[in-house]
VOGU-3710 file (C-alpha; in Angstrom, 3 decimals, decimal comma):
1> mtkivfperf> 85,480/117,362/99,030  84,251/119,592/96,182  81,235/118,954/94,059  81,795/117,380/90,682  79,173/117,117/87,943  79,351/114,959/84,835  75,882/115,170/83,276  76,856/112,841/80,441  77,902/110,132/82,924  75,264/110,536/85,584
11> sslcagifil> 72,883/107,966/84,070  75,714/105,450/83,815  76,672/106,123/87,431  73,059/105,576/88,543  73,009/102,236/86,700  76,363/101,370/88,233  75,227/102,096/91,765  72,114/99,974/91,073  74,266/96,960/90,082  76,746/97,577/92,899
21> cmstlmyell> 74,097/97,691/95,623  72,299/94,710/94,120  75,565/92,741/94,282  76,261/93,903/97,838  72,861/92,759/99,095  73,237/89,405/97,310  76,670/88,890/98,879  75,230/89,669/102,316  72,354/87,192/101,938  74,736/84,616/100,499
31> ltrifsvlmw> 76,871/84,882/103,626  73,854/84,164/105,844  73,388/80,896/103,937  77,065/79,921/104,015  77,455/80,675/107,730  74,307/78,666/108,444  75,848/75,650/106,701  79,246/75,913/108,409  78,291/76,955/111,947  75,288/77,471/114,174
41> yhfasmaisl> 72,765/79,507/112,271  73,098/82,149/114,987  76,324/83,107/113,213  74,227/84,206/110,252  73,912/87,400/112,300  77,597/87,900/111,582  76,746/88,514/107,914  74,833/91,640/108,890  77,692/92,662/111,150  80,189/92,135/108,336
51> alfglgaaal> 78,113/94,082/105,841  77,505/97,143/107,900  80,952/97,042/109,480  82,489/97,221/106,005  80,114/99,930/104,798  80,521/102,007/107,964  84,310/101,646/107,972  84,442/102,796/104,345  82,376/105,897/105,074  84,542/106,800/108,050
61> fvylrpdwfs> 87,696/106,222/106,013  86,527/108,596/103,260  85,585/111,250/105,799  88,904/111,147/107,649  91,046/111,007/104,493  89,244/113,244/101,947  92,514/114,141/100,212  92,818/110,514/99,073  89,433/110,673/97,352  89,449/113,914/95,426
71> agrlwqpgff> 86,628/114,505/92,972  88,957/114,528/89,994  90,004/110,890/90,404  87,454/109,488/87,979  88,907/105,980/88,076  88,168/105,382/91,760  84,480/104,245/91,708  85,115/101,678/88,974  88,365/100,509/90,574  86,775/99,979/93,992
81> alaaglstll> 83,804/98,150/92,443  86,281/95,837/90,690  88,098/95,309/94,003  84,776/94,343/95,603  84,220/91,724/92,901  87,709/90,245/93,091  87,676/90,151/96,900  84,822/87,625/96,792  87,576/85,235/95,669  89,062/85,401/99,165
91> lfgvflwfra> 86,128/83,533/100,728  86,064/81,166/97,743  89,746/80,511/98,458  88,906/79,576/102,061  86,782/76,692/100,783  89,606/75,584/98,514  91,815/75,615/101,619  89,261/73,546/103,543  89,273/70,926/100,760  93,072/70,820/100,635
101> dpqfgfrils> 93,450/70,712/104,443  90,259/69,358/106,075  91,918/69,229/109,492  92,375/72,990/109,367  88,679/73,422/108,665  87,820/71,055/111,494  89,950/73,008/113,969  88,054/76,165/113,056  84,532/74,776/112,867  84,437/72,224/115,691
111> ffhqpfyqpf> 84,472/74,980/118,307  81,117/76,260/117,080  79,062/73,138/117,675  76,874/72,165/120,592  77,960/69,262/122,823  74,717/67,472/121,918  76,320/66,698/118,580  79,780/65,842/119,864  79,243/62,033/119,778  79,305/62,410/116,002
121> qqgnvrqsfe> 82,621/64,270/115,947  85,879/62,746/114,765  88,840/63,761/116,882  89,118/65,890/119,992  87,089/69,062/120,294  88,568/72,017/122,116  86,326/74,112/124,318  88,401/77,279/123,852  90,343/79,001/121,106  94,085/79,225/120,982
131> lsqllllall> 95,366/82,724/120,322  96,561/81,735/116,848  93,079/80,430/115,984  91,483/83,617/117,276  93,785/85,737/115,126  93,057/83,560/112,114  89,333/83,928/112,650  89,772/87,707/112,864  91,642/87,675/109,535  88,857/85,609/107,975
141> ylatalpfff> 86,333/88,105/109,312  88,173/91,046/107,810  88,744/89,275/104,475  85,045/88,408/104,265  84,163/92,051/104,963  86,334/93,435/102,126  83,607/93,406/99,424  81,434/95,466/101,746  84,295/97,870/102,417  85,032/98,467/98,731
151> sglvvtllfg> 81,332/98,733/97,923  80,978/101,230/100,767  83,793/103,329/99,322  81,947/103,601/95,995  78,603/104,537/97,536  80,173/107,043/99,914  82,182/108,719/97,139  79,160/109,088/94,882  76,950/110,351/97,696  79,595/112,898/98,604
161> hyhqhlgrly> 80,268/114,084/95,042  76,575/114,256/94,144  75,076/115,205/97,501  72,692/117,657/95,834  71,212/114,711/93,887  71,307/112,296/96,804  67,585/111,507/96,607  68,051/110,134/93,099  71,194/108,179/93,981  69,561/106,781/97,122
171> ffdllgagsg> 66,649/105,648/94,938  68,974/103,557/92,749  70,818/102,325/95,859  67,619/100,935/97,382  66,245/99,762/94,036  69,384/97,693/93,481  69,308/96,257/97,002  65,643/95,314/96,614  66,331/93,599/93,293  69,141/91,656/94,924
181> clliililnl> 66,652/90,154/97,381  64,881/88,446/94,482  67,880/87,620/92,306  69,758/85,800/95,089  66,889/83,287/95,321  67,397/82,402/91,655  71,180/82,161/92,058  70,981/79,874/95,101  68,470/77,604/93,405  70,551/77,367/90,220
191> vggitgllvv> 74,180/77,182/91,391  74,215/77,028/95,210  76,158/79,036/97,743  79,815/78,529/96,817  79,491/79,041/93,076  77,103/81,864/93,937  80,065/83,775/95,382  81,642/83,875/91,928  78,380/84,886/90,252  78,093/87,801/92,673
201> gicfilgafl> 81,694/88,707/91,885  80,807/88,892/88,183  77,906/91,214/89,036  80,316/93,486/90,926  82,529/93,623/87,811  79,511/94,591/85,689  78,945/97,448/88,120  82,614/98,396/87,775  82,167/98,644/84,002  79,275/101,082/84,397
211> lsspqgsmrr> 81,096/103,124/87,050  84,434/103,393/85,274  85,325/106,274/83,013  84,779/105,586/79,282  88,117/107,280/78,584  90,002/105,169/81,091  92,039/102,087/80,289  90,482/99,918/83,028  87,400/99,026/80,993  89,532/96,977/78,603
221> flpifallll> 90,588/94,624/81,384  87,207/94,155/83,061  85,965/91,467/80,607  89,119/89,449/81,368  88,378/89,447/85,091  84,729/88,572/84,446  85,727/85,640/82,220  88,148/84,415/84,906  85,376/84,313/87,510  82,980/82,738/85,006
231> alavgnqvgr> 85,499/79,971/84,235  85,925/79,276/87,949  82,153/79,233/88,426  81,595/76,749/85,592  84,499/74,612/86,764  83,243/74,493/90,340  79,704/73,721/89,235  80,987/70,767/87,212  83,863/69,570/89,391  82,781/70,822/92,852
241> fadihfvrgr> 86,415/71,396/93,787  85,456/74,063/96,363  82,361/72,351/97,739  81,598/72,233/101,476  82,350/68,738/102,785  81,616/69,499/106,410  78,635/68,164/108,327  78,052/69,653/111,789  81,709/70,627/112,087  83,035/67,244/110,972
251> yepnllwrsw> 84,785/66,620/107,683  82,661/64,179/105,718  84,465/62,996/102,554  81,732/60,539/101,595  78,827/62,851/100,919  76,362/60,916/98,787  74,377/63,958/97,635  74,073/67,618/98,403  71,978/70,392/96,975  71,161/74,021/97,697
261> nsfsrvavyp> 67,958/75,973/97,478  67,208/79,532/98,484  66,903/78,772/102,197  68,961/75,646/102,916  71,635/73,197/101,920  70,698/69,524/102,300  73,420/66,877/102,418  73,100/63,083/102,643  75,871/60,810/103,879  76,286/57,265/105,265
271> aqaeemgraw> 75,181/57,041/108,876  77,912/55,965/111,256  77,547/52,993/113,564  76,928/55,074/116,679  74,212/57,056/114,903  72,407/53,904/113,756  72,562/52,252/117,154  71,389/55,224/119,189  67,853/55,400/117,686  66,326/58,027/119,977
281> glsrnyrgpv> 63,086/56,796/121,572  63,617/53,103/120,752  62,625/50,751/123,549  65,520/49,154/125,364  63,623/45,867/125,090  63,698/45,867/121,304  65,652/42,864/119,983  64,909/43,009/116,270  67,048/44,226/113,362  67,958/47,890/112,985
291> pdqlgmvvdd> 67,211/49,204/109,468  70,051/50,614/107,396  70,120/54,389/107,647  71,377/57,424/105,778  72,046/60,643/107,649  70,601/63,854/106,237  71,550/67,291/107,518  69,877/70,600/106,719  72,445/73,388/106,908  74,462/72,783/110,064
301> tgyttmyrwk> 72,202/71,440/112,817  68,949/70,216/111,279  69,505/66,467/111,429  67,124/63,777/110,191  67,409/60,159/109,006  66,263/58,083/106,042  65,603/54,364/106,601  65,897/51,456/104,175  62,449/50,207/103,203  62,057/46,452/103,776
311> geetlrffrq> 58,335/46,299/104,347  57,249/44,649/107,581  60,835/44,268/108,795  61,259/48,044/108,761  57,836/48,749/110,257  58,443/46,385/113,191  61,351/48,593/114,240  59,023/51,618/114,613  56,362/49,877/116,689  58,606/49,966/119,719
321> nvinlayllr> 59,411/53,655/119,814  58,075/56,152/122,341  56,843/58,436/119,545  54,123/55,921/118,547  52,129/56,124/121,824  49,356/58,298/120,382  48,678/55,689/117,691  48,110/53,047/120,352  45,379/55,288/121,779  43,887/56,204/118,374
331> pdaesliigp> 44,146/53,128/116,081  43,150/53,525/112,423  43,972/57,222/112,750  43,949/60,088/110,326  47,203/61,853/111,135  48,871/65,140/110,249  52,665/65,029/110,536  54,546/68,342/110,685  58,171/68,257/109,588  58,543/64,533/108,733
341> gggkdvltal> 62,103/64,975/107,435  63,566/61,636/106,370  60,332/59,854/107,256  60,571/58,516/110,816  57,124/59,786/111,817  55,580/58,569/108,560  57,019/55,096/109,091  55,664/55,157/112,645  52,189/55,995/111,347  52,394/53,229/108,719
351> angarrivpv> 53,615/50,741/111,316  50,546/51,456/113,451  48,007/51,153/110,657  47,034/54,816/110,174  44,494/54,953/107,353  45,400/58,466/106,211  48,747/60,230/106,616  49,338/63,872/105,665  53,036/64,789/106,011  53,721/68,539/105,723
361> einpliveav> 57,365/69,160/104,832  58,664/72,691/104,324  61,810/71,763/102,399  61,400/70,394/98,850  65,020/69,205/98,846  64,205/66,735/101,640  61,292/65,430/99,604  63,563/65,149/96,555  66,067/63,123/98,571  63,422/60,703/99,894
371> nerfadftga> 61,325/60,351/96,753  63,858/60,776/93,947  67,560/60,635/94,772  67,302/57,737/97,222  63,986/56,220/96,152  65,525/52,738/95,881  66,681/53,040/99,498  63,504/54,529/101,022  60,990/52,830/98,762  59,878/56,312/97,596
381> lyrrpgielq> 58,227/56,634/100,991  56,168/59,755/100,341  54,525/58,134/97,308  53,153/55,138/99,172  49,361/54,561/99,255  47,541/56,544/101,941  50,222/59,242/102,143  49,213/62,721/100,982  52,398/64,764/100,968  52,161/68,555/101,261
391> iaegrsyirr> 55,183/70,814/100,656  54,414/73,817/102,849  55,193/75,464/106,173  53,293/73,565/108,878  51,465/76,460/110,529  50,528/78,038/107,230  49,138/74,748/105,903  47,094/73,956/108,984  45,537/77,423/108,953  44,384/76,920/105,382
401> ttdrfdiiqa> 43,045/73,369/105,634  39,537/72,558/106,871  40,353/68,908/107,685  40,398/67,531/111,216  42,688/64,786/112,440  42,885/62,089/115,115  46,591/62,767/115,615  48,778/65,802/114,935  52,429/64,882/115,375  55,750/66,723/115,428
411> savfgrmppa> 58,673/64,585/116,555  61,787/66,603/117,349  61,221/68,905/114,374  64,544/70,650/113,973  63,517/73,995/115,346  67,070/75,269/115,178  66,930/75,143/111,400  67,537/78,694/110,216  64,796/80,653/108,633  65,730/82,584/105,570
421> agaftlsenn> 66,171/85,664/107,650  68,497/83,850/109,973  70,453/86,989/110,553  67,420/88,544/112,146  66,397/85,739/114,463  67,540/83,581/117,317  65,837/80,202/117,815  62,385/81,484/116,973  59,896/78,794/116,020  56,384/79,165/114,641
431> lytleafqdy> 55,469/75,612/115,595  55,759/76,028/119,348  53,662/79,057/120,275  50,312/79,470/121,987  48,680/80,454/118,694  50,181/77,353/117,061  48,709/75,148/119,793  45,359/76,837/119,211  45,621/75,984/115,505  46,388/72,350/116,350
441> wdhlkphgvl> 43,549/72,174/118,877  41,046/73,548/116,360  42,026/70,866/113,836  41,781/67,879/116,190  38,746/65,627/116,280  36,839/65,516/119,629  39,119/62,792/121,029  42,206/63,745/119,039  45,774/63,901/120,374  48,552/66,389/119,774
451> tisrfifere> 51,871/64,553/120,223  55,234/66,316/120,217  58,572/64,693/120,984  61,462/66,653/122,436  64,678/65,816/124,214  63,839/65,730/127,924  67,192/67,171/129,026  66,701/70,409/127,084  63,954/71,875/129,349  61,862/72,588/126,265
461> tlrlvslgle> 59,490/69,779/127,250  58,559/71,831/130,311  57,701/74,711/128,010  55,478/72,380/125,952  53,587/71,575/129,150  53,241/75,264/129,976  51,850/75,885/126,478  49,372/73,058/126,931  48,249/74,361/130,316  47,710/77,889/129,004
471> llkregitnp> 45,737/76,624/126,005  43,525/74,459/128,212  42,840/77,419/130,501  41,857/79,553/127,514  39,546/76,793/126,331  37,806/76,818/129,700  38,950/73,315/130,728  38,318/72,959/134,452  40,899/70,240/135,097  43,801/70,633/132,627
481> aehiaviker> 45,861/67,921/134,322  43,548/65,249/132,906  44,475/66,176/129,337  48,298/65,924/129,583  50,688/62,965/129,527  54,487/62,845/129,231  56,394/59,560/128,824  60,073/59,225/127,975  62,553/56,672/126,738  65,886/57,795/128,119
491> glanfmlkks> 66,607/61,145/126,435  63,486/61,452/124,269  60,144/62,480/125,793  56,709/62,209/124,179  54,372/65,021/125,215  50,690/64,343/124,528  47,836/66,819/124,765  44,407/65,193/124,356  41,309/67,170/123,391  39,174/65,127/125,768
501> pfskdelqnl> 40,350/63,879/129,173  42,369/60,664/129,191  39,995/57,844/130,117  40,830/55,251/132,780  41,321/52,594/130,107  43,651/54,845/128,136  45,735/55,641/131,218  45,993/51,985/132,108  46,982/51,204/128,536  49,798/53,770/128,751
511> rdiarkqdyd> 51,004/52,320/132,047  51,040/48,822/130,586  52,945/49,958/127,490  55,482/51,870/129,610  56,091/48,799/131,758  56,347/46,458/128,768  58,694/48,693/126,750  60,646/49,929/129,787  59,633/53,568/129,244  59,729/56,067/132,101
521> ivylpgeekg> 56,566/57,886/133,154  57,279/61,609/133,502  53,657/62,564/134,100  50,311/60,777/133,885  47,053/62,004/135,453  46,602/60,335/138,829  50,002/58,620/138,673  52,218/58,863/141,751  55,375/58,130/139,803  56,912/60,820/137,693
531> dktfkaliss> 59,172/63,841/137,581  58,590/66,222/140,481  59,240/69,343/138,396  56,616/68,393/135,823  54,158/67,459/138,559  54,751/70,770/140,339  54,217/72,747/137,134  50,986/70,931/136,290  49,628/70,982/139,835  50,239/74,760/139,921
541> ngsdkfyqdf> 48,245/75,003/136,677  51,017/77,159/135,243  50,820/79,766/137,979  52,774/83,021/137,915  54,446/82,061/141,180  55,830/78,836/139,714  57,268/80,680/136,718  58,769/83,376/138,937  60,442/80,823/141,209  61,735/78,620/138,380
551> pfditptddn> 65,310/79,606/137,453  64,629/79,622/133,702  61,903/81,182/131,611  59,511/78,388/130,618  56,444/80,604/130,249  54,289/79,986/127,143  55,665/81,555/123,993  53,388/83,340/121,531  53,640/84,657/117,983  54,742/88,031/119,312
561> rpffyymlkp> 57,632/86,403/121,198  58,189/83,027/119,507  61,641/82,228/120,889  60,887/78,716/122,091  64,519/77,817/122,768  65,415/81,047/124,539  64,939/80,473/128,267  66,884/83,215/129,980  64,834/85,708/131,925  65,517/89,375/131,058
571> asfmnlfsfp> 67,385/89,880/134,336  69,523/86,800/133,626  70,389/88,120/130,180  71,433/91,450/131,657  73,680/89,594/134,103  75,679/88,298/131,139  77,084/91,816/130,737  78,828/91,354/134,083  80,830/88,558/132,398  80,130/85,658/134,773
581> erspfedrai> 82,846/83,028/135,009  80,575/80,271/133,739  77,505/80,117/131,546  75,601/77,030/130,371  77,089/75,741/127,136  73,736/75,582/125,422  73,492/79,335/125,966  76,725/80,001/124,075  74,709/81,413/121,183  73,353/83,982/123,642
591> lvlrnlllvt> 76,928/84,884/124,533  77,663/85,347/120,824  74,760/87,760/120,648  75,991/89,636/123,704  79,475/89,919/122,239  78,101/91,132/118,910  76,126/93,799/120,749  79,234/95,012/122,568  81,346/95,018/119,406  78,741/96,841/117,318
601> aslvglvfgl> 78,103/99,364/120,100  81,827/100,065/120,135  81,781/100,453/116,348  78,951/102,958/116,551  80,838/104,851/119,232  83,921/104,910/117,016  82,120/106,164/113,912  80,099/108,590/116,025  82,872/110,067/118,113  86,141/109,797/116,214
611> plllnrkkgg> 85,381/112,537/113,661  84,394/114,877/116,482  87,706/114,243/118,204  89,987/114,350/115,162  88,331/116,712/112,733  85,863/118,983/114,498  85,887/121,695/111,895  84,723/119,339/109,181  81,831/117,885/111,105  80,664/121,060/112,746
621> tgvvalrras> 81,168/121,708/116,409  79,302/121,292/119,615  75,556/120,829/119,676  75,122/121,089/115,904  77,439/118,178/115,091  76,076/116,080/117,948  72,502/116,703/116,838  73,302/115,773/113,252  75,079/112,566/114,255  72,251/111,598/116,612
631> yfsclglgfm> 69,654/112,186/113,895  71,254/109,724/111,456  71,864/107,231/114,272  68,143/107,268/115,087  67,264/106,642/111,437  69,557/103,600/111,274  68,267/102,134/114,536  64,618/102,810/113,756  64,662/101,430/110,214  66,262/98,126/111,197
641> mieigllrrf> 63,973/97,528/114,177  60,873/98,121/112,051  62,227/95,979/109,211  62,965/93,027/111,481  59,602/93,261/113,233  57,725/93,324/109,918  59,663/90,331/108,589  58,362/88,404/111,548  54,760/89,441/110,940  54,662/88,101/107,387
651> ilflgqpiys> 56,313/84,685/107,803  53,080/82,894/108,742  51,074/84,771/106,137  53,352/83,938/103,212  54,057/80,352/104,275  57,779/80,050/103,537  60,406/82,119/105,369  62,155/82,801/102,056  58,984/84,385/100,679  58,817/86,656/103,691
661> lavilfslli> 62,444/87,655/103,202  62,107/88,255/99,473  58,732/89,998/99,461  59,197/92,110/102,592  62,776/93,219/101,975  62,038/93,773/98,289  58,966/95,883/99,081  60,616/97,909/101,825  63,733/98,647/99,791  62,064/99,295/96,436
671> fsgigsrlsa> 59,326/101,549/97,760  61,694/103,253/100,188  63,781/104,058/97,129  60,725/105,437/95,363  59,952/107,493/98,457  63,480/108,854/98,354  63,052/109,821/94,708  59,688/111,491/95,354  61,135/113,507/98,218  63,745/115,140/95,981
681> sksgdrtflr> 61,416/118,045/95,203  61,158/118,796/98,935  64,903/118,879/99,494  65,772/121,238/102,377  62,110/121,613/103,474  62,317/121,265/107,249  58,525/121,410/107,766  57,895/118,623/105,264  60,514/116,419/106,938  58,896/116,942/110,340
691> rillalvlli> 55,539/115,898/108,904  57,033/112,748/107,398  58,566/111,750/110,742  55,284/112,449/112,541  53,390/110,355/109,969  55,800/107,461/110,594  55,355/107,726/114,350  51,564/107,549/113,936  51,518/104,869/111,225  53,926/102,351/112,756
701> piycyllpgv> 51,697/101,447/115,787  48,819/100,853/113,362  50,927/98,281/111,511  52,015/96,810/114,826  48,549/96,079/116,207  46,201/95,851/113,205  48,400/93,964/110,728  48,153/90,490/112,396  44,357/90,492/112,236  44,299/91,685/108,629
711> lssmvglsll> 46,769/88,996/107,580  44,909/86,229/109,444  41,688/87,050/107,601  43,375/86,480/104,216  45,601/83,482/104,954  43,464/81,173/102,787  44,222/83,035/99,554  46,618/81,758/96,898  50,334/82,417/97,324  50,394/84,937/94,473
721> mrcliailll> 47,517/86,889/95,991  49,151/86,835/99,425  52,417/88,175/97,976  50,573/90,971/96,155  48,593/91,867/99,293  51,792/91,940/101,362  53,404/94,324/98,870  50,354/96,600/98,787  50,143/96,697/102,579  53,761/97,795/102,839
731> vplalllgmp> 53,678/100,527/100,184  52,518/103,444/102,429  54,995/102,685/105,192  57,910/101,968/102,847  57,394/105,220/100,898  57,637/107,197/104,135  60,651/105,226/105,412  62,657/106,213/102,337  62,308/109,959/102,864  63,956/110,958/106,183
741> lplgmallhh> 67,531/110,094/105,173  67,848/112,052/101,887  65,772/114,924/103,269  67,968/114,992/106,356  71,128/114,913/104,240  69,930/117,935/102,265  68,756/119,832/105,329  71,713/119,172/107,628  74,613/119,586/105,172  75,678/122,781/103,412
751> dgsavpwswg> 78,124/120,864/101,226  79,247/117,261/100,761  82,145/117,325/103,220  80,276/115,763/106,153  78,066/113,440/104,080  80,456/110,438/104,466  80,392/110,840/108,243  76,590/110,958/108,371  76,341/108,011/105,983  78,811/106,040/108,108
761> ingaasvlgt> 76,912/106,822/111,298  73,677/105,630/109,705  75,324/102,380/108,589  77,009/101,733/111,930  73,782/102,403/113,817  72,036/99,934/111,498  74,525/97,266/112,639  73,551/97,987/116,206  69,881/98,040/115,246  69,947/94,501/113,869
771> ilavivamnf> 71,418/93,074/117,054  69,408/95,284/119,392  66,172/94,326/117,630  66,828/90,627/118,237  67,640/91,210/121,913  64,536/93,324/122,486  62,335/90,806/120,636  63,746/87,863/122,601  63,025/89,489/125,926  59,953/91,649/125,253
781> gfnvtilmga> 58,458/90,621/121,897  58,216/91,984/118,379  55,525/94,520/119,216  57,908/96,304/121,572  60,630/96,057/118,901  58,458/97,775/116,280  57,283/100,434/118,737  60,891/101,140/119,721  61,565/101,735/116,033  58,772/104,328/116,035
791> gfylvagfll> 60,327/105,852/119,143  63,632/106,389/117,349  61,853/108,250/114,538  60,120/110,374/117,167  63,471/111,275/118,703  64,811/112,069/115,220  62,024/114,624/114,805  63,043/116,411/117,999  66,674/116,495/116,815  65,906/118,571/113,727
801> prsqaq> 67,024/122,207/114,033  64,338/124,825/114,532  66,057/127,274/112,204  68,219/127,163/109,076  70,561/124,162/109,088  74,115/124,890/110,120
//
């Protein structure tokens, strides 16, 4: 591939690559939202896989077939950018297909839903894929990856043609990607996910206009394609003919309302008879009327309910539910409710005469549904006297408030709701960590109660007990068992942690209530009845021996390792690679992660090794080629592991997961791009590159260990100030992170022939890095993840040649 220079077009090409990379990043983030709505949010990880698979495959394709991409073919960058834009129509067409044939959509989606939700399904649900379905899913995967493939072709071609100016091109690449992080928030809030696909397609076409040759004929047709996509976007926004009518894998034709924001889709629909009658936690002795209900789902699995407001008739229903036990101990309470959703906990507090209720709801769309869209149904619940609604993330709010409460409640808060960076996480939850319990404890009055409801059959209730025990030990409580109570009503358990020991009268009151309402005592201090596992855990005071002997990991989670729902021990996770015949169904998401790791590792091996096998002369031979490939692999792995670890660090500080995603990704990408641009003057300077890598290795541990304390000291500042501080804190690290790749490209390549291979290796290794980072964090914590990222940069430094690059 020979060098080509068009000085008069270079500025237009830089603008084009800015728009192209902005569109690519928006498409990637859009996929995380769409996958979260259609399937478990764990499949949001597939968006990262799709993106980097397409980009890596494009780079490898260009490297192996350079004669197809000669420098003189000026039409190619614009043509491939147009193809990227038009290929977004393929996924849009899938949703048209789902509307025309809902049964087809059901056959695809029902496989990806947990059995807990199967009572709500219509029709039979298969537990395995037929071969035809598997092939169809593979075709959908490849079709969804096409925009990334075509975008990757453009970037790879430009990097190869202009490899001597790669620092400048890489700057516009990262600048565009960083801008996409912010723009996608606006698009999702304005038009939602499905119409957003078409908007992104229009952006790709704008990039095609800038990348195409002014003398070519293609520019004349680009406005026609853009107008076509615009007409479809307007039509879908008005008529919703390609809208998603699936709720937890089931086709739901009677959606009453649905709306998107930057981090969720909320849909409301009529509750079915079996949903209304089940009423988790309701006493079996209740004989009164059941309020009318509307089901509300956040994305795919975050389910909550709205209840018809009929005054005392509605409140009577909530007085006989296991979640109200704390109010019977603390009458006339001031209560803080985290994640009230449709309002069940708020109605419980009203039914028990709480004098002050502070619901903290993270999702403004839920509040809009309760207070605006269905106000006649709910009685505008969150506007009732005595209710002080706060729209915020629960942990972030409680850290900023100075109030203390009699009761802090969280009843089955949907912890599986995806954070904005769903692709980077697996069942992490800020609400159920040791630091979270410490925050709750510090905001309870002297006799206050923390009450959390969970489904008893999920084992997570045991982890709540372990968190309570560890907190009590840290607080110096000599007899932790006197502060814990667990009572269940069939599947729903109410865990209570009291700041002072339960008194004899309170314990007797709980026994009397349990007998009257036919609740089951799981654990009460001094009570002989109960569950032997809970009693053994509490009597051991959360000992290391108990945790070692227990088959699952129920040790206390912390903010460094906040994966509350992940209960496999590291050794058990490693055993999954031996492909056991059976694995618990609720761990299927873990199997997805394992399979993604194997697939991406194979992809890296393909991109890494195939050029060496098929075209050794082009890539260099022997140690030189291996060293070069390993260097760019380390950069891809290291960057992604650091990025994911830092995203985690800022979620609590910024309050909303979407703010963490936007601010952190924007800062890292923008300032990495600036770092790339600044490094252009040092192109080919091996000593300077070594110093940059050494500076990263020394700086990353400082961020790892000092950043949490710095952020905690400033959590009370306004949101704008916190965003600005986050950006400023990231500037030094991001500037350095942007330098090793362009400097390495200049140092390790004499010409542009091997640039596509190195670029492809970096992209493929980034795929692996995203999955590997999650696995390491799940098993060992985010500190280890970040430090491993530093380790990869250290290895990259040792891989640099000691003499002139070959």
